[in-house]
C-alpha positions in Angstrom: 0.0 0.0 0.0 1.3 3.4 -0.9 2.0 5.7 2.0 2.4 9.4 2.1 5.7 10.7 3.5 5.5 14.0 5.4 8.7 15.7 6.4 8.5 18.1 9.3 10.3 21.3 8.7 11.6 22.6 12.1 12.8 26.2 12.5 16.6 26.3 12.4 16.8 29.2 14.9 14.7 27.2 17.4 16.8 24.1 16.9 20.0 26.0 17.5 18.5 27.7 20.6 17.4 24.3 22.1 20.8 22.7 21.2 22.8 25.5 22.9 20.5 26.0 26.0 20.2 22.3 26.9 23.6 21.1 25.6 22.1 18.5 23.2 22.9 17.6 19.6 21.1 19.4 16.8 19.5 16.0 16.0 17.9 15.8 19.4 17.0 19.5 19.4 15.3 18.9 16.0 13.1 16.2 17.5 12.2 18.3 20.5 11.2 21.1 18.2 9.1 18.7 16.2 7.2 17.7 19.3 6.0 21.3 19.6 8.1 22.1 22.7 9.4 25.7 22.5 9.2 26.9 26.1 12.3 26.3 28.2 10.4 25.1 31.2 8.5 22.6 29.0 11.7 21.3 27.5 13.4 21.0 30.9 10.4 18.9 32.2 10.5 16.8 29.0 14.2 16.1 29.2 14.7 16.0 33.0 11.4 15.5 34.8 11.5 15.7 38.6 9.1 14.7 41.4 8.4 18.5 41.9 6.9 18.6 38.5 3.6 16.9 39.6 0.6 19.2 39.6 -1.4 20.0 42.7 -3.9 17.1 43.0 -6.5 19.4 44.6 -6.9 21.2 41.3 -8.8 18.1 40.1 -12.6 18.3 40.2 -14.1 16.9 43.4 -10.7 15.9 44.8 -11.4 17.7 48.1 -14.6 15.8 48.5 -13.0 12.5 47.6 -10.2 13.0 50.2 -12.7 14.0 52.8 -14.7 10.8 52.3 -11.7 8.4 52.1 -10.0 10.0 55.2 -13.3 9.5 57.1 -13.3 5.8 56.0 -9.6 5.5 57.2 -10.4 7.1 60.6 -13.5 5.0 61.3 -12.2 1.8 59.7 -15.1 1.4 57.3 -15.6 -1.6 55.1 -14.4 -0.3 51.7 -14.5 -1.9 48.2 -12.2 -0.8 45.4 -13.9 -1.4 42.0 -11.4 -1.8 39.2 -11.0 -3.1 35.7 -9.5 -6.2 34.2 -6.8 -4.5 32.0 -3.3 -3.4 33.1 -4.5 0.1 33.9 -7.3 -1.2 36.2 -5.2 -3.9 37.8 -2.3 -1.4 38.7 -4.9 1.2 39.8 -6.5 -1.3 42.2 -3.1 -2.5 43.5 -1.7 1.0 44.2 -4.8 2.2 46.0 -5.2 -1.0 48.0 -1.5 -1.1 49.1 -1.5 2.6 50.0 -4.7 2.5 52.0 -3.5 -0.7 53.9 -0.4 1.3 55.0 -2.8 3.9 56.3 -4.5 1.2 58.4 -7.5 0.6 56.1 -7.9 -2.9 54.6 -10.0 -3.0 51.5 -11.6 -5.6 49.2 -11.1 -5.4 45.5 -13.7 -6.2 42.9 -12.5 -6.9 39.3 -15.3 -7.7 36.9 -15.0 -10.8 34.7 -14.5 -9.6 31.1 -16.3 -12.5 29.5 -19.4 -12.6 31.8 -19.7 -9.0 33.2 -17.8 -6.8 30.7 -16.3 -3.4 31.5 -17.4 -1.1 34.3 -19.9 -1.2 37.1 -22.7 -3.7 37.0 -25.8 -4.3 39.1 -25.0 -7.8 40.3 -21.6 -6.6 41.5 -23.2 -3.7 43.4 -25.6 -6.2 45.1 -22.7 -8.4 46.0 -20.9 -5.5 47.6 -24.0 -4.5 49.4 -24.5 -8.0 50.7 -21.0 -8.0 52.2 -21.8 -4.8 54.2 -19.5 -2.4 52.5 -20.2 1.3 53.1 -17.9 2.9 50.5 -17.0 2.0 46.9 -14.0 3.7 45.3 -13.9 3.1 41.5 -10.6 3.2 39.6 -10.3 3.3 35.8 -14.1 3.2 35.6 -17.4 4.5 37.0 -17.8 7.8 35.1 -20.8 6.3 33.1 -22.1 4.1 36.0 -25.0 6.4 36.8 -27.6 3.6 37.3 -25.3 1.4 39.3 -24.1 4.2 41.6 -27.8 5.1 42.2 -28.4 1.5 43.1 -25.4 1.6 45.5 -26.9 4.7 47.1 -30.2 2.9 47.6 -28.3 0.4 49.7 -26.7 3.1 51.8 -23.3 2.8 50.0 -21.3 6.0 49.1 -19.3 6.0 45.9 -16.1 7.9 45.1 -15.4 7.8 41.3 -11.9 8.1 40.0 -11.7 7.7 36.2 -10.2 9.1 33.1 -12.8 8.2 30.5 -15.2 10.6 28.8 -18.3 11.4 30.9 -21.8 11.5 29.6 -24.0 14.6 29.8 -25.1 13.8 33.3 -22.4 12.9 35.9 -23.2 10.0 38.3 -24.7 11.0 41.7 -21.6 10.1 43.7 -20.0 11.7 46.7 -17.1 12.7 44.4 -16.4 12.3 40.7 -12.7 12.8 40.1 -12.2 12.9 36.3 -10.2 15.4 34.3 -12.4 14.9 31.3 -15.2 16.7 33.1 -16.4 19.9 31.4 -15.7 21.9 34.5 -12.1 20.5 34.8 -9.4 23.1 35.7 -6.6 20.6 36.2 -3.8 21.5 33.7 -3.5 18.0 32.2 -6.4 15.8 31.2 -4.5 12.9 29.7 -3.8 10.7 32.8 -4.5 7.0 32.7 -6.8 5.6 35.3 -3.8 4.6 37.5 -2.6 8.2 37.1 -5.8 9.5 38.7 -5.6 6.9 41.5 -2.1 8.0 42.1 -3.2 11.6 42.4 -5.7 10.5 45.0 -3.0 8.9 47.0 -0.9 12.1 46.7 -3.9 14.2 47.9 -4.6 11.9 50.8 -0.9 12.0 51.7 -0.9 15.8 51.7 -4.0 15.9 53.9 -2.6 13.4 56.4 0.9 14.7 56.4 2.3 11.5 54.9 5.9 11.8 53.5 5.9 12.0 49.7 8.1 8.9 49.5 5.1 6.9 50.8 3.2 7.5 47.6 6.1 8.0 45.1 7.3 4.5 45.8 4.3 3.2 43.8 5.5 5.0 40.6 6.7 1.6 39.3 3.2 0.3 39.0 1.8 3.7 38.0 4.3 3.7 35.2 3.4 0.2 34.0 -0.3 1.1 34.0 0.3 4.4 32.2 2.5 3.0 29.4 0.2 0.0 28.9 -2.9 2.2 28.5 -1.6 4.0 25.5 -2.2 7.5 26.9 -0.1 10.4 25.6 3.4 10.3 27.2 3.6 14.0 27.6 3.2 16.4 30.6 2.5 14.5 33.8 2.5 11.1 32.1 6.0 11.8 30.9 7.1 12.5 34.5 5.3 9.3 35.7 6.9 7.1 33.0 10.4 8.6 33.1 10.7 8.5 36.9 8.6 5.3 37.1 10.9 3.4 34.7 13.8 3.9 37.1 11.8 2.3 39.8 10.6 -0.5 37.5 14.2 -1.5 36.9 14.8 -1.8 40.7 11.2 -2.7 41.7 10.4 -4.0 45.1 7.1 -5.4 43.9 7.9 -9.1 44.0 5.2 -9.9 41.4 6.4 -7.3 38.9 10.1 -8.4 39.4 9.3 -12.1 38.9 7.3 -11.3 35.8 10.0 -9.1 34.3 12.6 -11.8 35.0 10.5 -14.4 33.2 10.1 -12.2 30.1 13.9 -11.8 29.8 14.2 -8.4 28.2 17.8 -7.1 28.3 16.6 -3.5 28.5 13.6 -2.5 30.7 12.0 0.3 28.8 8.6 1.3 27.5 8.9 -1.4 24.8 9.5 -4.1 27.5 6.3 -2.9 29.3 4.2 -2.5 26.1 5.2 -5.8 24.5 6.3 -7.9 27.5 4.4 -7.0 30.6 1.1 -5.6 29.2 0.1 -8.6 27.0 0.6 -11.0 29.9 -1.4 -9.0 32.4 -4.1 -8.3 29.7 -4.2 -12.0 28.8 -5.6 -12.7 32.3 -8.6 -10.5 31.7 -9.0 -11.7 28.1 -9.0 -15.4 29.1 -11.2 -14.8 32.2 -8.6 -15.1 34.9 -8.5 -11.4 35.9 -8.0 -12.0 39.7 -4.6 -13.7 39.1 -3.2 -10.5 37.6 -4.2 -8.6 40.7 -2.8 -11.3 43.0 0.5 -11.1 41.2 1.0 -7.5 42.2 -0.4 -7.9 45.7 1.6 -11.0 46.8 4.7 -10.7 49.0 5.7 -14.3 48.3 8.2 -15.1 45.6 6.9 -18.7 45.3 3.4 -17.4 44.8 4.6 -14.8 42.3 6.4 -17.5 40.3 3.3 -19.7 40.3 1.1 -16.9 39.0 3.7 -15.8 36.5 3.8 -19.3 35.1 0.1 -19.2 34.7 0.2 -15.7 33.1 2.7 -16.9 30.5 0.5 -19.9 29.7 -2.6 -17.7 29.4 -0.7 -15.4 27.1 0.4 -18.4 25.0 -3.2 -19.6 24.8 -4.3 -16.1 23.9 -1.7 -16.0 21.1 -2.9 -19.4 19.7 -6.5 -18.3 19.7 -5.6 -15.0 18.2 -3.7 -16.7 15.4 -6.6 -19.0 14.6 -9.1 -16.2 14.4 -6.7 -14.1 12.4 -6.2 -16.9 9.9 -10.0 -17.4 9.6 -10.5 -13.7 9.1 -7.8 -13.5 6.5 -9.4 -16.4 4.6 -12.7 -14.5 4.5 -10.7 -11.5 3.1 -9.6 -13.5 0.1 -13.1 -13.0 -1.3 -12.7 -10.4 -4.2 -16.0 -8.8 -3.4 -14.9 -8.4 0.2 -11.7 -6.7 -0.9 -13.6 -4.1 -2.9 -15.5 -2.9 0.2 -14.4 0.3 2.0 -14.6 -1.4 5.4 -14.4 -4.8 7.0 -17.2 -6.5 8.9 -16.7 -10.1 9.7 -18.5 -12.6 11.9 -17.4 -16.1 13.0 -18.4 -19.0 15.1 -16.3 -20.0 18.1 -14.4 -16.7 18.0 -13.2 -15.7 21.5 -14.6 -12.2 22.2 -11.8 -11.5 24.8 -9.3 -11.8 21.9 -11.2 -10.4 19.0 -10.2 -6.8 19.6 -6.5 -7.7 19.0 -7.4 -9.4 15.7 -9.5 -6.4 14.6 -6.4 -4.2 15.2 -4.2 -6.5 13.0 -6.8 -6.7 10.3 -7.2 -2.9 10.2 -3.4 -2.4 10.2 -3.0 -4.9 7.3 -5.7 -3.6 5.0 -5.9 0.1 6.3 -9.6 -0.1 6.6 -11.9 0.2 9.7 -12.9 -3.2 10.8 -15.6 -4.7 13.1 -15.2 -8.4 14.0 -18.1 -10.2 15.8 -18.3 -13.6 17.4 -21.6 -15.4 17.4 -22.9 -16.4 20.8 -26.4 -18.0 20.6 -28.6 -15.2 19.2 -26.1 -12.4 19.8 -23.0 -11.2 18.0 -20.4 -9.6 20.3 -17.2 -8.0 19.2 -14.8 -5.1 18.7 -13.9 -2.6 16.1 -10.8 -0.6 15.2 -10.4 2.4 12.9 -7.9 4.3 10.9 -6.8 7.9 11.4 -9.3 10.3 9.9 -12.4 8.0 10.3 -14.5 8.3 13.5 -15.7 4.8 14.2 -17.8 5.8 17.2 -19.7 8.4 15.0 -20.2 5.8 12.3 -21.8 3.4 14.7 -24.1 6.2 16.0 -25.5 6.4 12.4 -26.1 2.6 12.4 -27.5 2.5 16.0 -30.9 1.2 14.9 -29.3 -2.2 14.1 -27.0 -2.3 17.2 -28.0 -3.5 20.7 -25.2 -1.9 22.5 -21.9 -0.2 21.8 -19.3 2.1 23.4 -15.8 3.4 23.0 -14.2 6.2 21.0 -13.2 7.3 17.5 -10.5 4.6 17.1 -11.8 1.6 19.1 -15.3 0.3 20.0 -17.0 -2.6 21.7 -20.3 -3.7 20.1 -23.2 -6.1 20.5 -25.6 -6.9 17.6 -28.4 -9.3 17.4 -27.4 -12.2 15.2 -30.5 -11.7 13.0 -29.4 -8.1 12.4 -25.8 -8.9 11.4 -26.3 -8.5 7.7 -28.4 -5.4 8.1 -25.8 -3.8 10.3 -23.0 -4.8 7.8 -24.8 -3.2 4.9 -25.6 0.0 6.8 -22.0 0.3 8.0 -20.6 -0.3 4.5 -22.9 2.3 3.0 -22.0 4.9 5.7 -18.3 4.2 5.1 -18.7 4.5 1.3 -20.4 7.8 1.7 -17.6 9.0 3.9 -15.1 8.9 1.0 -12.8 6.7 3.1 -10.9 5.6 0.1 -9.4 9.1 -0.1 -7.6 8.5 3.3 -4.1 7.2 2.9 -1.6 6.3 5.6 0.8 9.0 6.5 4.4 8.6 7.8 5.5 11.6 9.8 9.2 12.1 9.3 11.2 14.1 11.8 14.3 14.8 9.7 16.3 13.9 6.6 19.8 12.6 7.6 23.0 11.7 5.7 24.6 8.4 6.6 28.0 10.0 5.8 27.5 12.4 8.7 25.4 10.5 11.3 27.4 8.8 14.1 26.8 6.4 16.9 27.1 9.0 19.6 24.2 11.1 18.1 22.0 8.0 17.7 22.7 7.0 21.3 21.8 10.5 22.5 18.3 10.0 21.1 17.8 7.9 24.3 17.2 11.3 26.1 13.8 11.3 24.3 12.7 8.0 25.8 10.3 6.7 26.9 8.4 6.5 23.6 4.7 6.1 23.2 1.5 7.9 22.3 2.2 11.6 21.9 6.0 11.0 21.8 6.6 8.5 19.0 10.0 7.1 18.2 11.7 9.5 15.8 11.5 8.7 12.1 14.2 9.7 9.7 14.5 9.9 5.9 17.7 8.7 4.1 17.8 9.2 0.3 19.6 7.8 -2.7 21.0 4.6 -1.2 22.1 1.7 -3.3 20.9 -1.8 -2.4 24.1 -3.9 -1.8 22.3 -7.0 -0.5 18.8 -8.0 0.2 17.5 -11.2 1.8 14.4 -12.6 3.5 14.2 -13.6 7.1 11.8 -15.9 9.0 10.5 -17.8 6.0 9.9 -14.6 4.0 8.2 -12.6 6.9 11.0 -10.0 7.3 13.7 -8.5 5.2 17.3 -7.5 5.8 19.2 -5.0 3.6 22.7 -3.6 3.3 22.6 -0.2 1.8 25.3 2.2 0.8 26.4 5.5 -0.7 30.0 6.7 -1.5 31.7 3.9 0.4 29.5 4.4 3.5 27.2 1.5 4.4 24.2 1.0 6.7 22.1 -2.0 7.6 18.3 -2.0 7.5 15.7 -4.4 8.8 12.1 -4.4 7.8 9.8 -6.4 10.1 6.7 -7.8 8.4 7.9 -6.4 5.1 8.9 -9.7 3.5 6.9 -9.0 0.4 9.3 -6.1 -0.5 12.1 -8.6 -1.2 10.6 -9.5 -4.6 10.2 -5.9 -5.7 13.8 -4.7 -5.5 17.1 -5.9 -6.9 20.7 -5.5 -5.9 21.9 -2.2 -7.4 18.5 -0.4 -7.1 18.6 3.1 -5.7 16.1 3.6 -2.9 14.9 6.2 -0.4 14.0 4.8 3.1 12.2 6.0 6.2 12.6 4.4 9.6 14.0 4.7 13.1 17.7 4.7 14.0 19.2 2.3 16.5 22.6 1.1 17.6 22.9 -2.6 16.9 25.4 -4.5 19.1 26.6 -7.8 17.7 29.8 -9.7 18.2 31.3 -7.0 20.3 30.8 -4.4 17.5 28.4 -1.5 17.3 26.8 -0.2 14.2 23.9 2.0 13.2 20.9 0.2 11.9 17.6 1.4 10.4 14.3 -0.2 11.6 12.4 0.3 8.3 8.9 1.7 8.1 8.8 2.1 4.3 11.0 2.4 1.2 10.6 3.4 -2.4 12.8 3.7 -5.5 14.7 6.9 -5.8 13.3 9.3 -8.4 
């Protein structure tokens, strides 16, 4: 698929100013400028975040009320339930709050809903169970902002609710004692991009300030806050950057036994945002996807190495099982996509028997990435089809479903990702309506764009400069790994790897050579010959092999030099 290359043109004067003021290379200064950072204070926080860079938690809506109510529960030893979510964000949120409150003398129970049977968020059966066990306060983490009905039910049982969440609210806020969410319309907090665990962390900070607790007592949880933040794909800017940058230092020397054992089992040489995103997160999420959500929580709560090792073993097995199920569904979906009529359509709507709806969202992501079309994948369960959808930049999937709502039982999410239930008998009608809407949206005019930070010359770039790019880590949403353009390179060698899945190239110009690797770009091998001149885009990294260091390009795209 053709991709559009867009080269960012940074201001030379700004690049020079950043380079001189912060003693960084012009290459690093260029990337900082491309990130839209021009203010010296912003750049300082970006490069060298400190614990003093956290905003005042009491600027959050209802934080004062939330602290009042939780402190009362601490003082009177109330029976409190923490209500979380089954993903990494929800599990880390629940762990941080439970451990923090336990150290303040308040033991709590944690309720994590089962993804397969209860789904996301508050539900009435859970509220009734909490009421039956005589709890007087519910604190939600990473959920609750749309739980108006459930919170009203809790209130009827004499249970107060404190909501801490980061999702979008509806027009009417729930009738809780406090609703702490920076997405509220009346929010005055300077940053609204925190993950759920970030909001829970701010609650612990606020309680600490009220009770005169030393800051070390809540800052020590930044390892878990960092894991939840990076895993939830929130923008790694502002306070999230401070959390992730400081938190990663704690992750590398974590005292959380479960996290340490899990990291050791994964075996990453470098503990960075990639190790969390591709090592930790899939294993924790696999618990929720496969219906074993409580084990993920137990992993982070245990103080026993033996218990942590047992749970980690299970997590690795759940993840393996998840991968196998995912592969099967993906292969079946791909087979459906072989239909020429299906390929002509502007979107992808597929339904299958025996598709695991806890895994189907991952498959939808891969299908969308492969074909660059919005996709909705549904699994048939009796008379219902349940599933997930993913979109492409420039197409609002949530809005599209709003237009097809007469054929949908239930859906939720945002512009890029949704969850959806459709009656089986309405599947074809929904498919047709969605296809028509997509067609009328001129979606075929949308082409993938690769944002390029800078054009570089391999004759001038050196290992020291590439290593200095580490100052920009951790990478993630809002701070993507820098992408570079290198032009007019001759292909000196090209070969396939992993049975044609990947490619490895050696490229050169004027006696200067550079290696390039293209993951999942195996099809390119048949399109180019040794001697062809190409332009490439990708990230720069230092490859260490056999005691030698050399610069390598991780390819995103290539094309013949014009």
